[in-house]
C-alpha angles and dihedrals in degrees: 000000000000121000089251090051091051092050090050093053098039113029116211116266097023110139132166115235127212110263143159091221121109122232125177131170133188136179129210138168100036112193110186121195120190125205116187107209096178139328088282102038134055137165131206123202110199122193119189144147112257121196118193120187121196118184090340094309112117132200126183126203134173106238132197120201128181118210119191119205131191128193114235116198112252091003104064129216117355131187107248103173140002120199129185102222099184150283139252106219121215098012 
């Protein structure tokens, strides 16, 4: 993973706090779409249903995420960027 890719997936300063609350998430129905930009660049658009449950109250959204990959000589494919494109609520 590149430094930029790491920053995109884990923003600086994000920390989990101790809590008695319950949070669960699950993902189903992954639909991956690959777009080859060049021999050294590719993008994946992933659509999936994400259910998040907080204190036994669940909500489900259809989510779309774009992941950019670059090919680094002698290291292979690396994640360069992750972008939350959007969500379709209530589907």
